[in-house]
C-alpha positions as CSV (number, residue, x, y, z in Angstrom):
1,M,84.5,57.0,2.2
2,T,80.9,57.5,2.0
3,A,78.8,55.7,4.5
4,K,76.0,53.5,3.2
5,L,72.6,53.6,4.8
6,L,69.7,51.3,4.4
7,L,66.2,52.8,5.3
8,I,63.3,50.4,5.8
9,D,59.8,51.7,6.3
10,D,56.4,51.3,4.6
11,D,55.8,55.0,5.1
12,D,56.9,56.5,1.7
13,A,56.6,60.1,3.0
14,L,58.9,59.3,5.9
15,L,61.4,57.5,3.8
16,D,61.7,60.5,1.4
17,M,62.1,62.9,4.3
18,L,64.8,60.7,6.0
19,A,66.6,60.0,2.7
20,M,66.9,63.7,2.0
21,S,68.2,64.4,5.5
22,F,70.9,61.7,5.4
23,E,71.9,62.6,1.9
24,D,72.4,66.2,3.0
25,E,74.8,64.8,5.6
26,G,76.8,62.9,2.9
27,F,75.3,59.5,3.3
28,E,74.6,57.1,0.3
29,V,71.0,56.2,1.0
30,S,69.0,53.0,-0.2
31,C,65.3,52.8,0.6
32,V,62.9,49.8,0.7
33,G,59.4,49.4,1.9
34,D,59.4,46.3,4.1
35,G,61.5,43.9,5.9
36,Q,61.7,41.2,3.3
37,Q,62.9,43.8,0.7
38,G,65.4,44.8,3.4
39,L,66.7,41.3,3.8
40,D,67.0,41.0,0.0
41,E,68.8,44.3,-0.3
42,V,71.3,43.2,2.4
43,A,71.9,39.9,0.6
44,R,72.9,41.9,-2.5
45,E,75.2,44.5,-0.8
46,S,76.8,45.5,2.4
47,F,75.7,48.6,4.5
48,D,77.3,50.5,7.2
49,V,74.1,51.1,9.1
50,I,70.4,49.9,8.8
51,I,67.4,51.9,10.2
52,T,64.2,49.9,10.1
53,D,60.6,50.5,11.3
54,I,59.1,47.7,13.5
55,N,55.6,47.6,12.2
56,M,55.7,46.5,8.5
57,P,54.1,44.1,6.3
58,R,55.6,40.6,5.4
59,V,58.6,40.8,7.7
60,D,58.6,43.3,10.5
61,G,61.6,45.0,12.1
62,F,62.1,42.5,15.0
63,T,62.1,39.7,12.6
64,L,64.5,41.4,10.3
65,C,66.9,42.0,13.1
66,R,66.7,38.5,14.4
67,K,67.3,37.0,11.0
68,L,70.3,39.2,10.3
69,R,71.9,38.3,13.7
70,E,71.2,34.6,13.2
71,Q,73.2,34.9,9.9
72,G,76.0,36.4,11.8
73,N,75.5,39.9,10.3
74,E,76.4,42.4,13.0
75,V,75.8,45.6,10.9
76,P,74.7,48.4,13.3
77,L,70.9,48.6,13.4
78,I,68.5,51.1,14.7
79,L,64.8,50.3,15.3
80,L,62.1,52.9,14.8
81,T,59.1,52.3,17.0
82,S,55.8,54.0,17.6
83,R,55.2,52.0,20.7
84,D,56.7,53.8,23.6
85,S,57.1,50.9,26.0
86,E,60.0,49.3,27.8
87,I,58.8,45.9,26.5
88,D,59.3,46.9,22.9
89,E,62.7,48.4,23.7
90,A,63.9,45.3,25.6
91,L,62.7,42.9,22.9
92,G,64.5,44.9,20.1
93,L,67.6,44.9,22.2
94,E,67.4,41.2,23.0
95,L,67.2,40.5,19.4
96,G,70.4,42.3,18.6
97,A,69.4,45.9,17.8
98,D,72.0,48.5,18.6
99,D,69.6,51.4,19.3
100,Y,66.0,52.4,19.1
101,V,64.2,55.7,18.4
102,T,60.6,56.3,19.3
103,K,58.2,58.1,16.9
104,P,57.7,61.0,16.5
105,F,61.3,62.1,16.3
106,S,63.2,64.8,14.4
107,S,65.4,63.8,11.5
108,R,68.1,65.8,13.2
109,V,68.0,63.5,16.3
110,L,68.1,60.4,14.1
111,V,71.0,61.7,12.2
112,A,72.8,62.3,15.4
113,R,72.0,58.8,16.7
114,V,73.5,57.3,13.5
115,K,76.7,59.4,13.8
116,A,77.1,58.4,17.4
117,L,76.6,54.7,16.5
118,M,79.2,55.0,13.8
119,R,81.7,56.7,16.0
120,R,81.3,53.9,18.5
121,Q,82.3,51.4,15.8
122,V,85.2,53.4,14.5
123,A,87.6,50.6,15.8
124,R,86.4,48.5,12.9
125,S,88.1,50.6,10.4
126,K,91.2,51.8,12.3
127,P,94.6,50.2,11.1
128,V,96.1,48.0,13.7
129,A,99.2,50.3,13.6
130,M,97.1,53.2,15.1
131,K,96.6,51.3,18.4
132,E,99.0,50.7,21.1
133,A,100.1,47.0,21.4
134,N,98.6,46.8,24.9
135,E,95.2,48.0,23.7
136,L,94.9,45.4,21.0
137,K,94.0,42.5,23.2
138,I,92.4,42.3,26.6
139,I,92.6,39.0,28.6
140,C,90.6,38.7,31.7
141,G,90.5,35.0,32.9
142,Q,88.9,33.1,30.2
143,L,87.6,36.1,28.4
144,E,89.8,37.5,25.6
145,L,88.9,40.5,23.5
146,D,90.5,41.7,20.3
147,S,89.8,45.4,20.0
148,A,91.2,45.6,16.5
149,R,88.9,43.0,15.1
150,L,86.0,43.5,17.6
151,E,86.1,39.7,18.3
152,A,85.3,38.2,21.7
153,F,86.5,34.7,22.9
154,Y,85.5,32.8,26.0
155,A,87.4,29.7,27.1
156,G,89.1,29.9,23.7
157,K,85.8,29.9,21.7
158,L,84.8,32.7,19.5
159,F,81.2,34.0,20.1
160,Q,79.0,36.6,18.3
161,V,78.5,40.0,20.0
162,T,77.1,43.3,18.8
163,L,79.3,46.5,19.1
164,T,77.4,47.5,22.2
165,E,78.0,44.1,23.8
166,F,81.7,44.3,22.9
167,R,82.1,47.6,24.5
168,M,80.4,46.6,27.6
169,L,82.8,43.5,27.9
170,E,85.7,45.9,27.4
171,V,84.6,48.0,30.3
172,F,84.4,44.9,32.5
173,A,87.5,43.2,31.4
174,R,89.7,46.3,31.9
175,N,88.5,46.7,35.3
176,P,87.4,43.3,36.9
177,G,85.9,43.6,40.3
178,I,84.9,47.3,39.9
179,V,81.2,47.9,40.3
180,Y,79.6,50.1,37.7
181,T,76.1,51.7,37.9
182,R,73.7,51.4,35.0
183,Q,74.4,55.1,34.1
184,Q,78.1,54.7,34.2
185,L,78.0,51.6,31.9
186,L,75.7,53.6,29.4
187,E,78.3,56.4,29.4
188,Q,81.1,54.1,28.8
189,I,79.5,52.0,26.0
190,R,77.5,54.5,24.1
191,G,79.9,57.6,24.2
192,D,77.1,60.1,23.5
193,D,74.6,62.1,25.5
194,S,71.4,60.5,24.0
195,I,68.7,59.9,26.6
196,V,68.1,56.1,27.1
197,A,66.4,54.4,29.9
198,E,69.0,53.0,32.3
199,R,67.0,49.7,32.7
200,I,68.1,48.8,29.1
201,V,71.6,47.9,30.6
202,D,69.7,45.0,32.3
203,T,68.8,43.7,28.7
204,Y,72.4,44.0,27.6
205,I,73.6,42.1,30.7
206,R,71.0,39.4,30.3
207,R,71.8,38.9,26.7
208,L,75.5,38.7,27.4
209,R,75.0,36.2,30.2
210,R,72.8,34.0,27.9
211,K,75.4,34.1,25.2
212,L,78.3,33.1,27.5
213,E,76.2,30.4,29.2
214,G,76.0,28.8,25.7
215,Y,79.8,28.2,25.9
216,D,80.0,27.6,29.7
217,P,76.7,26.4,31.5
218,K,78.4,27.4,34.8
219,F,79.3,31.0,33.7
220,D,78.9,33.5,36.6
221,R,81.4,36.1,35.9
222,I,78.9,39.0,35.4
223,E,77.6,39.7,38.9
224,T,74.7,41.8,40.0
225,V,75.5,43.9,43.0
226,V,72.1,44.7,44.5
227,G,71.4,48.4,44.8
228,A,74.5,49.4,43.0
229,G,75.0,47.9,39.6
230,Y,77.2,45.2,37.9
231,R,80.7,44.1,37.9
232,W,82.8,41.4,36.2
233,R,83.9,39.1,39.0
234,G,87.6,38.5,38.5
235,E,89.6,35.3,39.3
236,R,90.7,36.8,42.5
237,D,87.2,37.1,43.7
238,D,86.7,33.2,43.8
């Protein structure tokens, strides 16, 4: 099945170049010039991936990302930014973006990022029969993960997570008590060799804690191990 990609940027020349690159790779590409048009397009049809610039008229990339996540739309989303700063990276990820690419970049790199992101969400389209029964659900204390549906529950309540967040929970839930460095977590959850600042893991962790605290104000299972990394504190650690 042809993957459907939505490109959002107010730079027509860049849109034309990217559209050509992705079409050459077999993608079905739609292009719009600002975030509001992007939201309208998403309301009309579904996409497999969205790539959006941050700085745009009317609705910027951060706002577009936030609105989609508030609507429960978890489509994989990549931010394009010309501001090479950890603040922008962290804000984008806090709002629910799955990845970011800093301008200037080569179209080859962006295509590779999109393909890597799609590989990481392949579980969405795999039939349940293709998975071993013991891989379908992971239960770790009050956390329950359904790998076939990419659904996460805590204390019996479903909560919204992005694909990256789900993968991180999988790592923790399969090995409670094990300490993972930031680099190890990145390798586990991304599954590619793209260069990303390790500190972004802190943003993912902070976002997961915040979501889980919304269901359990006393949530403390994701533990920071100073100087080492993070671990999921298992029931036996109490």
